[in-house]
C-alpha positions as CSV (number, residue, x, y, z in Angstrom):
1,M,-4.4,-12.2,14.5
2,G,-8.2,-11.6,12.9
3,N,-6.6,-10.5,9.7
4,W,-4.7,-13.7,9.5
5,L,-7.5,-16.1,10.0
6,V,-9.2,-14.2,7.4
7,N,-6.9,-16.0,4.9
8,H,-5.7,-18.7,6.9
9,W,-8.4,-20.3,9.4
10,F,-9.2,-23.5,7.3
11,S,-5.6,-24.5,6.6
12,A,-4.8,-23.2,10.6
13,V,-7.8,-26.5,11.0
14,V,-5.9,-28.8,9.2
15,L,-3.0,-28.2,10.3
16,A,-4.2,-28.6,13.9
17,A,-5.7,-31.7,12.9
18,W,-2.6,-33.1,11.0
19,L,-0.3,-32.3,14.4
20,G,-2.9,-33.9,16.7
21,L,-3.5,-37.1,14.9
22,N,1.0,-36.8,14.9
23,I,1.1,-36.3,18.6
24,F,-1.8,-38.8,18.9
25,L,-0.2,-41.6,17.2
26,F,2.9,-41.1,19.1
27,V,1.5,-40.7,22.5
28,N,-0.3,-44.0,22.1
29,A,2.4,-46.2,20.3
30,F,5.0,-44.9,22.7
31,L,2.6,-45.7,26.0
32,L,2.1,-49.2,24.5
33,Y,5.6,-50.2,24.0
34,E,6.4,-48.8,27.1
35,R,3.8,-49.8,29.7
36,D,2.3,-53.5,28.3
37,K,3.5,-56.0,29.7
38,K,3.9,-58.0,26.2
39,Y,7.1,-55.6,26.0
40,A,8.2,-56.6,29.7
41,Y,11.3,-57.9,28.6
42,T,12.2,-56.1,25.8
43,R,12.5,-53.2,27.7
44,E,14.7,-54.9,30.5
45,I,17.2,-55.1,27.6
46,L,16.3,-52.3,25.5
47,G,14.7,-49.7,28.1
48,S,12.8,-46.7,26.3
49,S,14.7,-46.8,23.6
50,L,11.9,-49.1,22.3
51,A,9.2,-47.0,23.0
52,W,10.9,-44.3,20.9
53,A,11.3,-46.3,17.9
54,R,8.5,-47.8,18.2
55,A,6.5,-44.7,18.3
56,S,8.4,-42.8,15.9
57,A,7.5,-45.4,13.2
58,A,3.4,-45.1,13.7
59,C,3.9,-41.6,12.4
60,L,6.6,-42.0,10.0
61,N,3.6,-45.1,9.1
62,F,1.3,-42.1,8.9
63,N,3.3,-39.4,7.2
64,C,4.5,-42.2,4.3
65,L,0.2,-42.2,3.9
66,L,0.3,-38.7,3.2
67,I,3.2,-38.3,1.3
68,L,2.1,-39.1,-2.3
69,L,-1.5,-37.5,-2.0
70,P,-0.8,-34.1,-2.7
71,V,1.5,-34.9,-5.8
72,C,-1.4,-36.5,-7.3
73,R,-2.0,-33.7,-9.5
74,N,-5.3,-35.1,-11.4
75,L,-6.9,-35.8,-8.1
76,L,-6.2,-32.2,-6.9
77,S,-7.5,-31.2,-10.3
78,F,-11.0,-33.7,-10.0
79,L,-11.5,-32.0,-6.2
80,R,-11.1,-28.7,-7.8
81,G,-13.1,-28.5,-10.6
82,T,-15.6,-31.5,-10.3
83,C,-16.9,-31.6,-6.5
84,S,-19.9,-29.6,-5.7
85,C,-18.5,-29.5,-2.0
86,C,-15.0,-27.6,-2.8
87,G,-15.5,-24.2,-2.1
88,R,-13.4,-21.3,-2.3
89,T,-11.7,-22.1,1.4
90,M,-11.5,-25.9,0.5
91,R,-9.9,-24.9,-2.7
92,K,-7.6,-22.4,-1.6
93,Q,-6.4,-25.5,0.8
94,L,-5.6,-27.2,-2.5
95,D,-3.4,-24.7,-3.6
96,N,-1.0,-25.4,-0.6
97,N,-0.8,-29.0,-1.6
98,L,3.5,-28.6,-2.1
99,T,3.8,-26.7,1.5
100,F,2.0,-29.8,2.8
101,H,4.3,-32.5,0.6
102,K,7.2,-30.3,2.2
103,L,5.9,-30.1,5.3
104,V,5.3,-33.8,5.7
105,G,8.6,-34.6,3.8
106,Y,10.7,-32.7,6.5
107,T,8.5,-34.5,9.1
108,I,9.5,-37.4,7.6
109,A,13.2,-37.2,7.3
110,L,12.9,-36.0,11.4
111,L,11.1,-38.9,12.4
112,T,13.7,-41.3,10.5
113,A,16.4,-39.7,12.4
114,V,14.9,-40.2,15.8
115,H,13.7,-43.9,14.3
116,T,16.9,-44.5,13.3
117,I,18.8,-43.2,16.2
118,A,16.6,-45.1,18.9
119,H,17.4,-48.1,16.7
120,L,21.1,-47.4,17.1
121,F,20.7,-48.0,20.9
122,N,18.7,-51.0,21.0
123,I,21.4,-52.5,18.7
124,E,24.1,-51.6,21.5
125,R,21.8,-53.4,23.9
126,Y,21.6,-55.9,22.0
127,N,24.8,-56.6,22.0
128,K,25.6,-55.8,25.6
129,S,23.2,-58.2,27.1
130,S,24.5,-60.8,24.7
131,L,27.7,-60.1,26.5
132,E,26.9,-60.4,29.7
133,D,28.1,-63.2,32.3
134,E,26.5,-66.4,31.9
135,N,24.4,-66.2,35.0
136,H,23.2,-62.5,34.2
137,F,19.1,-61.8,33.8
138,L,20.1,-59.8,30.5
139,R,22.4,-63.4,29.8
140,K,19.6,-64.8,30.3
141,L,17.3,-63.2,28.1
142,S,19.6,-63.0,25.3
143,D,19.6,-66.7,25.2
144,I,15.9,-67.6,24.7
145,G,14.6,-69.3,21.8
146,G,16.7,-70.9,18.9
147,E,15.5,-72.0,15.3
148,D,11.8,-72.1,16.6
149,G,11.9,-68.3,16.1
150,S,10.9,-68.4,20.1
151,W,13.8,-65.7,20.9
152,L,14.1,-62.4,21.8
153,N,17.5,-60.6,21.2
154,P,18.4,-61.1,17.4
155,I,22.2,-61.1,18.9
156,R,22.0,-64.5,20.4
157,S,25.2,-65.3,21.9
158,K,24.0,-69.3,22.2
159,L,23.6,-69.3,18.6
160,D,26.2,-66.9,17.2
161,S,29.0,-65.6,19.3
162,S,30.4,-63.9,15.5
163,V,26.9,-61.8,15.3
164,S,27.7,-58.3,16.1
165,P,25.5,-54.3,15.9
166,T,27.3,-53.7,12.7
167,Y,26.4,-56.9,11.3
168,V,22.5,-56.6,12.0
169,A,22.6,-53.6,10.8
170,F,24.0,-54.8,7.1
171,T,22.5,-58.4,7.0
172,T,19.4,-58.0,8.1
173,I,16.6,-57.6,6.0
174,A,15.4,-54.2,8.6
175,G,19.3,-53.3,8.5
176,I,19.7,-53.2,4.8
177,T,16.2,-51.8,3.9
178,G,16.4,-49.1,6.8
179,V,19.9,-48.2,5.7
180,I,18.3,-47.8,1.8
181,I,15.6,-46.1,2.6
182,T,17.6,-43.6,5.1
183,L,19.9,-42.7,2.0
184,A,17.2,-42.6,-0.6
185,L,15.7,-39.9,1.6
186,I,18.7,-37.6,2.2
187,L,19.1,-37.3,-1.9
188,M,15.5,-36.1,-2.1
189,I,15.4,-33.9,1.1
190,T,18.8,-32.7,0.0
191,T,18.0,-32.1,-4.0
192,S,14.7,-31.2,-3.5
193,T,15.6,-27.1,-2.1
194,E,14.9,-24.3,-4.3
195,F,18.2,-23.6,-5.4
196,I,19.1,-27.4,-6.5
197,R,15.3,-27.4,-8.0
198,R,15.9,-23.7,-9.8
199,C,19.7,-24.2,-11.4
200,Y,19.6,-28.3,-11.7
201,F,16.4,-28.9,-12.0
202,E,17.5,-31.9,-13.9
203,V,19.3,-32.9,-10.2
204,F,15.8,-32.6,-8.2
205,W,13.9,-34.3,-10.9
206,Y,16.0,-37.7,-11.0
207,T,16.8,-38.6,-7.3
208,H,13.0,-37.5,-6.6
209,H,12.3,-40.5,-8.7
210,L,14.3,-42.0,-5.7
211,F,10.9,-42.4,-4.0
212,I,10.3,-45.9,-5.4
213,I,13.4,-47.6,-3.9
214,F,12.0,-45.4,-0.6
215,F,8.7,-47.3,-0.5
216,A,9.8,-50.4,-2.0
217,G,12.2,-50.6,1.0
218,L,9.2,-49.2,3.5
219,V,6.8,-52.4,3.0
220,I,9.5,-54.9,3.4
221,H,11.3,-53.0,6.2
222,G,9.6,-54.7,8.9
223,I,9.6,-58.6,7.5
224,G,12.1,-59.3,10.0
225,R,10.2,-58.8,13.1
226,I,13.4,-57.7,15.1
227,V,11.3,-56.3,18.0
228,R,9.4,-58.8,19.7
229,G,7.3,-59.1,22.5
230,Q,6.3,-62.2,24.8
231,T,3.4,-64.3,22.9
232,K,-0.5,-64.6,24.2
233,K,0.1,-68.2,24.9
234,S,3.5,-67.9,27.2
235,M,1.7,-65.0,28.9
236,E,-1.1,-67.3,30.6
237,T,1.5,-69.5,32.2
238,H,5.1,-67.1,32.4
239,S,3.7,-63.9,34.7
240,Y,6.4,-61.3,34.6
241,D,5.4,-60.3,37.9
242,S,6.1,-63.3,39.4
243,C,8.3,-64.7,37.3
244,K,11.1,-61.7,36.9
245,E,13.2,-62.7,39.7
246,D,12.8,-66.3,39.2
247,Y,14.7,-66.6,36.4
248,K,17.7,-68.8,37.1
249,N,15.1,-71.6,37.5
250,W,13.3,-71.0,34.6
251,D,15.0,-74.1,32.8
252,D,13.4,-76.6,35.5
253,D,11.3,-79.2,34.9
254,D,9.2,-78.5,38.4
255,S,9.1,-75.1,38.2
256,D,5.9,-73.1,37.9
257,C,7.8,-70.2,36.0
258,K,8.9,-71.7,32.4
259,E,11.1,-70.4,30.0
260,P,8.9,-67.4,28.2
261,K,8.7,-67.7,24.7
262,F,8.5,-64.3,21.9
263,E,7.2,-63.1,18.4
264,G,7.6,-60.1,16.4
265,N,5.2,-58.2,15.3
266,P,3.5,-58.9,11.4
267,P,4.8,-55.9,9.3
268,A,2.2,-53.3,9.2
269,T,3.3,-50.2,7.0
270,W,1.9,-51.8,3.5
271,Y,-1.7,-51.3,4.8
272,W,-0.9,-48.0,5.9
273,V,0.1,-46.9,2.0
274,L,-1.2,-49.4,-0.1
275,A,-3.9,-47.1,-0.8
276,P,-1.9,-44.2,-1.7
277,I,0.4,-46.1,-4.0
278,I,-2.3,-47.1,-5.7
279,L,-3.8,-44.2,-6.2
280,Y,-0.6,-42.5,-7.2
281,I,-0.1,-46.1,-9.6
282,I,-3.2,-44.7,-11.4
283,E,-1.9,-41.1,-11.4
284,R,1.0,-42.3,-13.3
285,L,-1.0,-44.5,-15.2
286,I,-3.5,-41.5,-16.6
287,R,-0.6,-38.9,-17.1
288,F,1.5,-42.0,-19.5
289,Y,-2.2,-42.1,-21.6
290,R,-2.6,-38.8,-21.8
291,S,1.2,-37.8,-23.2
292,Q,0.8,-40.9,-25.5
293,Q,-1.6,-38.4,-27.1
294,R,-0.4,-36.8,-30.3
295,V,0.0,-33.2,-30.2
296,F,0.7,-30.8,-33.2
297,V,2.4,-27.6,-32.8
298,T,0.9,-25.2,-35.0
299,K,2.8,-22.1,-34.7
300,A,6.3,-21.7,-32.9
301,V,7.4,-17.6,-32.5
302,M,10.9,-16.2,-31.0
303,H,9.3,-12.9,-28.8
304,P,13.0,-10.4,-27.1
305,S,14.6,-11.7,-23.7
306,K,14.8,-15.4,-25.3
307,V,11.5,-16.1,-25.0
308,L,9.4,-19.3,-27.2
309,E,5.9,-19.0,-28.1
310,M,4.7,-22.5,-28.5
311,Q,0.9,-23.1,-29.8
312,M,-0.6,-26.8,-29.8
313,Q,-3.4,-28.7,-30.6
314,R,-4.3,-32.2,-29.5
315,K,-7.7,-34.1,-29.7
316,G,-10.3,-33.1,-26.7
317,F,-7.8,-31.0,-24.7
318,Q,-10.3,-28.5,-22.8
319,M,-8.6,-26.0,-20.1
320,E,-9.3,-23.5,-18.2
321,V,-8.0,-20.2,-16.8
322,G,-4.6,-20.1,-15.0
323,Q,-3.9,-24.0,-15.7
324,Y,-0.7,-25.7,-16.6
325,I,1.0,-28.5,-18.3
326,F,3.8,-30.6,-18.4
327,I,5.8,-30.7,-21.7
328,N,8.4,-33.6,-22.4
329,C,10.5,-33.0,-25.6
330,P,11.9,-37.0,-26.0
331,S,14.9,-36.1,-28.8
332,I,15.9,-34.0,-25.5
333,S,15.4,-36.4,-22.9
334,Q,12.9,-39.4,-22.3
335,L,12.1,-38.7,-19.3
336,E,12.1,-34.9,-17.9
337,W,8.8,-33.5,-17.8
338,H,8.6,-29.6,-17.0
339,P,5.7,-27.3,-15.8
340,F,4.3,-24.3,-17.9
341,T,1.2,-22.1,-17.5
342,L,-0.8,-22.3,-20.4
343,T,-1.1,-18.2,-21.9
344,S,-4.3,-19.3,-24.1
345,A,-7.5,-18.9,-23.3
346,P,-10.3,-21.3,-22.7
347,E,-12.0,-19.5,-26.1
348,E,-8.9,-19.9,-28.7
349,D,-9.1,-23.1,-30.7
350,F,-5.3,-24.0,-29.4
351,F,-3.0,-24.1,-26.4
352,S,-0.3,-22.1,-25.7
353,V,3.0,-21.5,-23.3
354,H,5.5,-19.2,-23.6
355,I,9.3,-20.3,-22.6
356,R,12.0,-18.2,-21.0
357,S,15.3,-19.7,-21.2
358,A,16.2,-20.7,-18.0
359,G,18.1,-23.6,-17.3
360,D,19.6,-26.5,-19.7
361,W,16.2,-27.5,-20.6
362,T,14.4,-24.8,-22.0
363,E,17.7,-23.6,-24.0
364,K,18.1,-27.2,-25.9
365,L,14.6,-26.4,-26.5
366,I,14.5,-23.2,-27.7
367,D,17.2,-23.9,-29.9
368,A,15.8,-26.8,-31.5
369,F,13.0,-24.6,-32.5
370,Q,15.3,-22.1,-33.5
371,Q,17.5,-24.0,-36.3
372,Q,14.1,-24.1,-38.0
373,K,14.8,-27.8,-39.3
374,P,11.9,-29.1,-41.9
375,N,10.1,-30.9,-38.9
376,T,9.9,-29.2,-35.6
377,P,10.8,-31.2,-32.3
378,K,8.2,-33.9,-31.0
379,I,6.1,-32.8,-28.4
380,A,4.3,-34.3,-25.4
381,V,1.8,-33.2,-22.9
382,D,0.2,-34.1,-19.6
383,G,-2.4,-31.7,-17.9
384,P,-4.3,-29.5,-18.1
385,F,-3.5,-29.0,-14.3
386,G,-5.4,-26.6,-11.8
387,T,-3.9,-23.9,-10.2
388,A,-4.7,-20.8,-7.6
389,S,-6.1,-19.0,-10.9
390,E,-8.6,-21.0,-11.7
391,D,-10.8,-18.8,-9.2
392,V,-10.0,-15.6,-10.4
393,F,-13.7,-15.3,-11.7
394,Q,-14.7,-16.2,-8.3
395,Y,-13.8,-12.5,-6.8
396,E,-15.6,-9.1,-7.1
397,V,-12.2,-8.0,-7.6
398,S,-9.0,-9.2,-8.3
399,M,-5.4,-8.0,-8.2
400,L,-3.2,-10.2,-10.6
401,V,0.8,-9.8,-9.6
402,G,3.3,-11.0,-12.2
403,A,7.2,-11.1,-11.8
404,G,8.8,-11.7,-15.2
405,I,8.0,-14.2,-17.0
406,G,6.0,-14.7,-14.0
407,V,3.1,-13.2,-16.2
408,T,1.6,-16.2,-18.1
409,P,-0.9,-17.1,-16.2
410,F,-2.5,-14.1,-16.4
411,A,-2.2,-14.0,-20.1
412,S,-4.8,-16.1,-20.0
413,I,-7.3,-14.6,-17.8
414,L,-6.8,-10.9,-19.5
415,K,-7.5,-13.1,-23.1
416,S,-10.2,-15.0,-21.8
417,I,-11.7,-11.1,-20.3
418,W,-11.2,-9.9,-23.9
419,Y,-13.0,-12.9,-25.2
420,K,-15.9,-12.6,-22.9
421,F,-16.2,-8.8,-23.8
422,Q,-16.3,-9.8,-27.6
423,H,-19.0,-12.1,-26.9
424,G,-20.8,-9.9,-24.6
425,D,-20.9,-12.5,-21.8
426,Q,-23.1,-11.1,-18.8
427,S,-22.5,-14.1,-16.4
428,L,-19.1,-12.3,-15.2
429,K,-19.3,-12.1,-11.9
430,T,-15.8,-9.5,-11.9
431,K,-16.3,-6.5,-11.5
432,K,-12.8,-4.8,-11.9
433,I,-9.2,-6.4,-12.2
434,Y,-6.3,-4.8,-11.3
435,F,-3.5,-6.1,-12.5
436,Y,0.7,-5.4,-12.0
437,W,3.7,-6.7,-13.8
438,I,6.7,-6.2,-12.8
439,C,10.4,-6.8,-15.1
440,R,13.4,-6.2,-14.7
441,E,14.5,-5.4,-18.7
442,T,12.3,-3.8,-21.5
443,G,12.5,-6.5,-23.8
444,A,10.1,-8.5,-21.8
445,F,6.9,-6.2,-22.4
446,A,7.2,-7.2,-25.7
447,W,5.2,-10.0,-26.3
448,F,2.6,-9.4,-23.7
449,A,1.9,-5.5,-25.0
450,D,-0.5,-6.4,-27.8
451,L,-2.5,-8.0,-26.2
452,L,-3.2,-5.1,-23.4
453,A,-3.2,-2.9,-26.6
454,S,-6.5,-4.6,-27.4
455,L,-8.0,-4.9,-24.4
456,E,-7.9,-1.1,-23.7
457,Q,-9.1,-0.4,-26.8
458,K,-12.2,-3.2,-26.5
459,M,-12.7,-1.7,-23.1
460,M,-13.3,1.7,-24.5
461,A,-15.4,0.3,-26.9
462,S,-17.5,-1.8,-24.8
463,G,-17.5,1.8,-22.3
464,K,-16.0,-0.2,-19.5
465,A,-12.7,1.9,-19.4
466,D,-12.4,1.4,-15.7
467,F,-12.8,-2.3,-15.1
468,L,-9.3,-3.1,-16.2
469,N,-7.0,-1.1,-13.9
470,Y,-2.6,-2.2,-15.5
471,R,0.6,-0.7,-14.2
472,L,4.0,-2.0,-15.4
473,F,7.1,-1.8,-13.1
474,L,10.6,-1.6,-14.9
475,T,13.0,-2.2,-11.6
476,S,16.2,-2.2,-13.9
477,W,17.2,0.6,-16.8
478,D,20.1,2.6,-17.7
479,S,20.9,6.1,-18.4
480,N,19.7,5.5,-22.1
481,I,15.9,4.4,-21.1
482,A,15.5,7.0,-18.8
483,G,16.5,9.7,-21.4
484,H,14.4,8.7,-23.2
485,A,11.6,7.9,-20.8
486,V,12.4,11.9,-19.8
487,I,11.9,13.1,-23.4
488,N,8.6,11.3,-24.2
489,F,6.6,12.2,-21.3
490,D,4.3,14.3,-22.1
491,N,3.6,12.1,-25.2
492,A,0.1,10.0,-24.8
493,I,1.6,6.5,-25.6
494,D,4.2,5.5,-23.3
495,A,7.9,5.3,-24.7
496,V,8.7,1.7,-23.8
497,T,5.5,-0.1,-23.9
498,G,3.9,1.9,-26.6
499,L,0.4,1.3,-24.5
500,K,-1.5,4.4,-22.7
501,Q,-0.7,4.0,-19.4
502,K,2.8,4.5,-18.8
503,T,6.0,2.9,-17.1
504,S,6.3,3.6,-13.7
505,Y,10.4,2.7,-12.7
506,G,10.8,1.2,-9.7
507,R,9.5,-1.9,-7.3
508,P,5.5,-1.0,-6.6
509,I,4.8,0.6,-3.0
510,W,2.5,-2.1,-1.8
511,N,1.0,-0.5,1.0
512,N,-0.7,2.3,-1.4
513,E,-1.5,-0.1,-3.9
514,F,-3.5,-2.3,-1.4
515,S,-4.7,1.1,1.0
516,K,-6.1,2.1,-2.7
517,V,-7.9,-1.1,-3.8
518,A,-9.6,-1.0,-0.1
519,E,-10.9,2.6,-0.5
520,D,-12.2,1.7,-3.9
521,N,-13.7,-1.3,-2.9
522,P,-14.8,-0.9,0.3
523,R,-17.2,-3.9,1.1
524,S,-15.8,-6.1,-1.5
525,V,-14.0,-9.6,-1.4
526,V,-10.8,-8.6,-3.4
527,G,-8.8,-12.0,-4.5
528,V,-4.6,-11.5,-5.1
529,F,-3.3,-13.7,-7.3
530,L,0.5,-13.6,-8.0
531,C,3.2,-15.6,-9.9
532,G,6.2,-14.7,-8.6
533,P,9.1,-15.4,-6.0
534,Q,8.5,-16.2,-2.3
535,A,9.9,-12.8,-0.8
536,L,6.9,-10.9,-2.9
537,A,4.6,-13.6,-1.7
538,K,5.6,-13.2,1.8
539,T,5.3,-9.2,1.1
540,L,1.7,-9.4,-0.7
541,Q,0.6,-12.2,2.1
542,K,1.6,-9.5,4.6
543,C,-0.5,-6.9,3.1
544,C,-3.8,-8.8,2.7
545,H,-3.7,-9.6,6.4
546,Q,-2.9,-5.5,7.3
547,Y,-5.8,-4.5,4.9
548,S,-8.1,-7.3,5.4
549,S,-11.3,-5.6,7.5
550,L,-12.1,-8.2,10.5
551,D,-15.6,-7.1,9.9
552,P,-16.8,-9.7,7.5
553,R,-19.2,-7.5,5.7
554,K,-16.7,-5.0,4.4
555,V,-13.0,-5.3,2.5
556,Q,-11.7,-8.7,2.7
557,F,-8.4,-9.9,0.7
558,Y,-7.5,-13.2,-0.1
559,F,-4.0,-14.4,-0.9
560,N,-3.5,-17.1,-3.6
561,K,0.1,-18.5,-5.1
562,E,1.0,-20.3,-8.1
563,N,2.6,-23.7,-7.2
564,F,3.9,-26.4,-9.3
């Protein structure tokens, strides 16, 4: 537990605050509608389902306020890069933006289910009350009001006996917008699973933009003011406690208890979501402006394993190590934007990405460049945006773990290190880097091997051969590769990569790796950076907890994962 707190104490505080606010809002709204005299007559018809509907609505407003903030990438990059108040702990929390976005999204889905079910009970009870005998108390409440808007039951038998629960659900503003909001939410949630995002990214991309319809429906959902309470003026002349039993005489001229009047609460959702909507609109305007800036593709290279390298230039483009950009190719799709990690270093006069064929869009992009037409396809770029890898030089010791094409952010980092050594940069805080690259096929090593070879030579020439410790792991091989490796085992150069460091066959034994790093750096703060699958993330996170010392003066492992 102590080791877990080393890595996650601030996340735990944020989560506890979010959960605490949700509980407070729910309980506060529930008790208000369950006990307030203003809603006493409403409770006579609806019972506790009134409180359940309104309490879940209060939490929905709060979570809908939060849902857009984690995807305001420019805001997060600003907080990460320019605010002096953002220390390492705060920046680590910013890296969990998509995790928090998903958590809030699932919470909205749960609260929507509670809200919808409660209102289904409400509609049925409204209908049942309107069908009671004429002398029944609930029928009396249902007959109150008319064109003056002082009614309590939206299904009023005196006005229209043809009105049914279905009519209320599909013809009122609250009913129509409720159905639309729910359908949009279902589509967004079901198409945002990892399987859909990886295999059918376009489906995820388009359906997620239903959030526009979701928020539009949300803002106008309460305009109909169906949930109503007794007016303040009516409560001054009509006390629920003393007048309830005398309901048969409410219409008498000489009665002390006049018929109560009711009103609906004004719509409240808009002032919860207005600020984040404005922030998000500004975010999209910034993205649109940047996407209109001209991008020049200066070089395009095809690497083994169908990996396309694009080197580009754009006026005013500035980056940091480990950042990512969104790329759009209008000739493929005007609307689709896909994220790619930058593989260039800030010291270079261009920025580059490596794109692996992993879906329809990437295949079409690679094919467009392979056709070698006179003019390369037009490319639009949005970004760059910050990630966890930006903090790599803030640690004394860093462990970089890349799986397959997940090595791309570390290409940027290692290139930057090469330039820092080239220019004799003395400000480099990092003293040691452990780099692990896990691949399924030998071809994937090819485009990165030249950089590692240059780094090997530069480190040795600078007298810092121990600065970079790298391990390459091949997880899938055939008999030919195995035989070739055995024959060339005694050679100084690796048979697969041509590097001095020999390729390991199989997967890393992470307990051994962490144990060695902890032993070699007993009093260091170690940053562990991963760009790879979730299963590997869980393993590394567990090792960070296990090998971090409870003594803050000894070795501490901090886990960081790329999320975009």
